[in-house]
C-alpha positions as CSV (number, residue, x, y, z in Angstrom):
1,M,-16.9,-1.6,-8.9
2,A,-15.2,-0.9,-5.6
3,I,-16.5,1.6,-3.0
4,K,-14.7,4.9,-3.3
5,P,-14.2,7.4,-0.5
6,L,-14.8,11.1,-1.1
7,A,-11.9,13.0,-2.7
8,L,-9.5,15.1,-0.6
9,K,-9.3,18.9,-1.0
10,R,-7.5,21.8,0.6
11,G,-8.8,22.5,4.1
12,D,-10.0,18.9,4.7
13,T,-9.2,17.1,7.9
14,V,-6.7,14.3,8.2
15,G,-6.9,11.7,11.1
16,I,-3.6,10.5,12.4
17,V,-3.3,7.0,13.8
18,T,-0.4,4.7,14.8
19,L,-1.3,1.2,14.0
20,G,1.9,-0.8,14.2
21,S,5.2,0.2,15.8
22,P,5.5,3.5,17.8
23,L,7.0,6.6,16.4
24,A,8.8,9.3,18.5
25,E,6.5,12.1,19.6
26,E,8.9,14.8,18.2
27,T,8.8,13.1,14.7
28,I,5.0,12.8,14.8
29,N,4.6,16.5,15.7
30,T,7.1,17.7,13.1
31,R,5.3,15.7,10.3
32,I,1.9,17.0,11.5
33,A,3.2,20.5,11.2
34,Y,4.4,19.9,7.7
35,L,1.0,18.4,6.8
36,Q,-0.7,21.5,8.2
37,S,1.6,23.7,6.1
38,M,0.1,22.0,3.0
39,G,-3.4,23.4,3.9
40,L,-4.8,20.4,5.7
41,N,-6.3,20.2,9.2
42,V,-5.4,17.4,11.6
43,V,-7.0,15.4,14.3
44,V,-4.9,13.0,16.4
45,G,-6.0,9.6,17.7
46,R,-6.0,8.9,21.4
47,Y,-3.2,6.4,21.2
48,V,-1.0,8.0,18.5
49,Y,1.9,8.5,21.0
50,A,1.4,5.2,22.8
51,Q,4.4,2.9,23.2
52,N,4.4,-0.7,24.4
53,G,7.8,-2.1,23.4
54,Y,7.8,-2.5,19.7
55,L,4.1,-1.8,19.5
56,A,2.1,1.4,19.8
57,G,-0.4,0.3,22.4
58,T,-2.5,-2.8,22.5
59,P,-4.2,-4.2,19.4
60,Q,-7.6,-3.1,20.8
61,Q,-6.4,0.5,21.4
62,R,-4.9,0.8,17.9
63,A,-8.1,-0.6,16.4
64,E,-10.2,1.7,18.5
65,D,-8.2,4.7,17.1
66,L,-8.7,3.6,13.5
67,M,-12.5,3.0,14.0
68,S,-12.8,6.4,15.6
69,M,-11.4,8.0,12.5
70,F,-13.9,6.1,10.3
71,A,-16.7,7.4,12.7
72,D,-15.5,11.0,12.7
73,E,-17.5,12.8,10.0
74,S,-15.0,15.6,9.7
75,V,-12.1,13.2,8.7
76,R,-11.6,12.8,5.0
77,L,-8.2,11.0,5.0
78,I,-6.7,8.5,7.5
79,L,-3.0,8.6,7.7
80,P,-1.0,6.1,9.8
81,S,2.2,7.5,11.2
82,R,4.3,4.5,10.1
83,G,4.2,0.8,9.6
84,G,6.7,-1.4,11.5
85,V,5.2,-4.5,12.9
86,G,1.9,-5.6,14.5
87,V,-0.7,-4.1,12.1
88,E,-2.2,-7.5,11.5
89,G,-3.1,-7.6,15.3
90,I,-5.8,-5.0,14.9
91,L,-7.6,-6.8,12.1
92,P,-9.9,-8.9,14.3
93,Y,-11.1,-5.8,16.1
94,L,-12.3,-3.8,13.1
95,D,-16.0,-3.4,12.0
96,Y,-15.7,-4.0,8.3
97,E,-19.4,-3.4,7.6
98,Y,-19.3,-0.1,9.4
99,I,-16.2,0.8,7.3
100,R,-18.1,-0.2,4.1
101,R,-20.8,2.3,5.0
102,N,-18.4,5.0,6.0
103,P,-15.4,4.8,3.6
104,K,-12.5,7.1,4.0
105,I,-9.2,7.5,2.1
106,I,-6.5,5.5,3.9
107,S,-2.9,5.5,2.8
108,G,0.3,3.7,3.7
109,Y,2.7,1.0,2.8
110,S,5.1,-1.5,4.6
111,D,3.2,-3.3,7.4
112,I,0.1,-1.2,6.5
113,T,-0.1,-3.5,3.4
114,V,-2.0,-6.1,5.4
115,L,-4.6,-3.5,6.5
116,L,-5.0,-2.0,3.0
117,N,-5.8,-5.4,1.4
118,A,-8.0,-6.5,4.3
119,L,-10.2,-3.4,4.0
120,T,-10.4,-3.9,0.2
121,Q,-11.4,-7.5,0.6
122,L,-13.7,-7.3,3.6
123,S,-15.2,-3.8,3.2
124,G,-15.0,-3.4,-0.5
125,I,-13.3,0.0,-0.4
126,I,-10.4,1.3,-2.4
127,T,-7.3,2.0,-0.3
128,L,-4.0,3.6,-1.2
129,H,-0.6,2.1,-1.3
130,S,1.2,5.5,-0.9
131,L,2.5,7.9,1.7
132,L,2.6,7.6,5.5
133,L,2.7,10.5,7.9
134,I,6.5,10.0,8.3
135,D,6.9,10.9,4.6
136,F,5.5,14.5,5.1
137,K,8.8,16.3,5.3
138,P,10.8,18.7,3.1
139,E,13.2,16.0,1.9
140,T,10.3,14.0,0.2
141,P,10.6,14.2,-3.6
142,P,7.9,16.4,-5.2
143,Y,7.0,13.3,-7.4
144,N,5.8,11.5,-4.3
145,F,3.4,14.3,-3.3
146,E,2.2,14.7,-6.9
147,Q,1.4,11.0,-7.0
148,F,-0.3,11.1,-3.6
149,F,-2.5,14.2,-4.2
150,T,-3.4,13.1,-7.7
151,A,-4.6,9.8,-6.4
152,T,-6.6,11.3,-3.5
153,S,-8.2,14.2,-5.5
154,S,-8.6,13.2,-9.2
155,V,-11.4,11.2,-10.7
156,T,-9.9,11.3,-14.2
157,V,-9.6,7.9,-15.9
158,P,-8.1,6.2,-17.7
159,R,-4.9,7.3,-16.0
160,T,-1.5,5.9,-16.5
161,I,0.7,5.2,-13.5
162,N,4.1,6.6,-14.4
163,N,7.5,6.0,-12.8
164,P,9.6,9.0,-12.0
165,P,11.9,10.3,-14.8
166,G,14.8,8.0,-15.4
167,K,13.2,4.9,-13.9
168,M,11.7,2.7,-16.6
169,L,9.0,0.1,-16.3
170,V,10.0,-3.1,-18.1
171,G,7.7,-5.7,-19.6
172,R,9.3,-9.0,-18.9
173,V,6.6,-11.5,-19.9
174,A,4.3,-10.5,-22.7
175,G,0.6,-10.1,-22.3
176,S,-2.1,-7.7,-21.3
177,T,-4.6,-8.3,-18.5
178,S,-7.2,-6.3,-16.4
179,G,-8.4,-6.8,-12.9
180,P,-8.4,-5.3,-9.4
181,L,-4.8,-4.2,-8.4
182,I,-3.8,-5.6,-5.0
183,G,-0.7,-6.3,-3.0
184,G,2.2,-4.4,-1.6
185,N,4.9,-5.4,0.9
186,L,5.9,-9.1,0.4
187,T,6.6,-9.9,4.1
188,S,3.1,-8.5,5.0
189,L,1.4,-10.5,2.2
190,V,3.1,-13.8,3.4
191,G,2.1,-13.0,6.9
192,S,-1.6,-13.0,5.9
193,L,-1.4,-16.6,4.7
194,G,-3.4,-19.1,6.8
195,T,-5.4,-16.3,8.5
196,P,-8.9,-15.1,8.0
197,F,-7.3,-12.1,6.3
198,E,-5.3,-14.1,3.7
199,I,-4.8,-12.1,0.5
200,D,-7.1,-13.2,-2.3
201,T,-5.3,-13.0,-5.7
202,L,-8.0,-14.7,-7.9
203,G,-8.3,-12.8,-11.1
204,K,-6.3,-9.9,-9.7
205,I,-3.1,-8.1,-10.6
206,I,-0.6,-8.5,-7.7
207,L,2.1,-5.9,-6.8
208,I,5.1,-7.0,-4.8
209,E,7.8,-4.9,-3.2
210,E,10.2,-5.6,-0.3
211,V,12.9,-3.9,1.8
212,H,16.1,-4.9,3.7
213,E,15.9,-8.6,3.1
214,P,18.6,-10.8,1.6
215,V,17.6,-12.3,-1.7
216,N,17.4,-15.8,-0.4
217,T,14.8,-14.7,2.1
218,V,12.9,-12.9,-0.6
219,F,13.0,-16.2,-2.5
220,R,11.6,-18.0,0.5
221,Y,8.6,-15.6,0.6
222,I,8.0,-15.8,-3.1
223,E,8.0,-19.6,-2.9
224,Q,5.5,-19.5,-0.1
225,L,3.2,-17.4,-2.1
226,R,3.6,-19.8,-5.1
227,L,2.9,-22.9,-3.0
228,A,-0.2,-21.1,-1.6
229,G,-1.5,-20.8,-5.1
230,K,-1.3,-17.0,-5.2
231,F,0.5,-16.8,-8.5
232,S,-1.6,-19.4,-10.2
233,D,-4.7,-17.5,-9.2
234,C,-3.5,-14.0,-10.2
235,S,-3.9,-12.6,-13.7
236,G,-0.7,-10.5,-13.8
237,I,2.3,-9.6,-11.7
238,I,4.0,-6.3,-11.1
239,M,7.4,-6.4,-9.3
240,G,8.3,-3.3,-7.5
241,E,11.7,-2.4,-6.0
242,C,13.5,-4.5,-3.4
243,T,14.9,-1.6,-1.5
244,G,18.2,-2.3,0.3
245,C,18.0,-6.0,-0.4
246,I,21.4,-7.6,-0.6
247,D,22.6,-10.4,-2.9
248,A,22.9,-13.9,-1.5
249,Y,24.9,-16.8,-2.8
250,G,25.9,-14.7,-5.8
251,Q,22.2,-14.2,-6.7
252,S,20.6,-10.8,-7.1
253,Y,16.9,-9.6,-7.0
254,E,17.0,-9.5,-10.8
255,D,18.3,-13.1,-10.9
256,L,15.3,-14.1,-8.6
257,I,12.9,-12.4,-11.0
258,N,14.4,-14.2,-14.0
259,D,14.6,-17.6,-12.4
260,H,11.4,-17.7,-10.4
261,I,8.9,-15.0,-11.5
262,V,9.4,-15.1,-15.3
263,P,8.8,-18.9,-15.5
264,L,5.3,-18.4,-13.9
265,G,4.2,-17.3,-17.4
266,K,2.0,-14.5,-16.2
267,P,2.1,-11.0,-17.8
268,L,4.9,-9.4,-15.9
269,I,6.1,-5.8,-15.4
270,T,9.1,-5.0,-13.3
271,G,10.7,-1.8,-11.9
272,L,7.8,0.0,-10.4
273,A,8.9,2.6,-7.9
274,S,6.8,1.8,-4.9
275,G,6.8,1.3,-1.1
276,H,10.1,1.7,0.6
277,G,12.1,3.4,-2.2
278,I,12.9,7.1,-2.4
279,Y,10.2,7.5,-5.1
280,K,6.7,6.2,-4.4
281,T,4.0,5.7,-6.9
282,A,0.5,5.9,-5.5
283,I,-1.3,2.6,-6.1
284,P,-5.1,2.3,-5.5
285,I,-5.6,-1.1,-3.9
286,G,-8.8,-2.6,-5.3
287,A,-9.0,-0.3,-8.3
288,F,-9.8,-2.0,-11.7
289,T,-6.5,-1.7,-13.7
290,N,-5.0,-2.8,-16.9
291,M,-1.4,-3.9,-17.1
292,N,0.1,-4.3,-20.6
293,A,3.6,-5.9,-20.5
294,D,3.9,-5.5,-24.3
295,T,4.0,-1.7,-23.8
296,A,5.2,-1.7,-20.2
297,T,2.2,0.4,-19.1
298,I,-0.1,0.3,-16.0
299,T,-3.4,2.1,-16.5
300,L,-6.0,2.8,-13.9
301,L,-9.5,2.2,-15.3
302,E,-11.3,3.5,-12.2
303,P,-10.4,6.3,-9.8
304,A,-9.5,5.8,-6.2
305,V,-12.0,8.5,-5.0
306,R,-15.3,10.1,-5.9
307,Y,-16.8,13.6,-5.8
């Protein structure tokens, strides 16, 4: 069983870090104020407002901020301000054994994907493919907050991961399988290949989502994962949304799934609202999960947190 951080409750402290690209100070402060209005306290990392071109400070500075949040006993949840690029640069500077001994809830998506999976693989903790600080604003659908706070505070299992109303999960290749649930943003997963932090899919259910890429580029990344053995190793595949992805050569994202994911023959569910879409399910990375493509259901068999 994976290591679970303590559950989040009203009045707990959230540690804010910027681990990839910078975010405008005004935006950070507005989102922090909204977070506080929800009954949470906030501490801010030393380099949260740093900007070094398309990066928020050096890799060492960003890693230092993250480690300081794991070391702060008052912090229950670590919330990156955004993703962007460059998160993989902090990975060599993290103390994974210390994190294993001091687990905290950490949430995010996009480029944060590579961190979530690295922490699960190397520290053994459950992480959360869910909201970033930038999502804490009035326009965010209530569904997203319900997903987030259920995942960070409930220990009830089994628990079904449900899409928002009107968005159906679809079983595309029959079969049922159980295993740890991993994955996230496709670009980030491909970026881990050939590094010490390469994603391990052996016996696991892999989730894939993408944003703002033409379908031929998505195909290139899918093919790279296939050639790296990540689909032959996995036990099941969940395809999330390809948000803002444009057709290429007359081919759509659905065509790509039909032509290149279905033939892999693994249990397959498509249509999960995750990552960059308007609606965001909360996916505990590393949690033991059942996916049943016959009934188009995804069921968590262990919680993301503990009391």
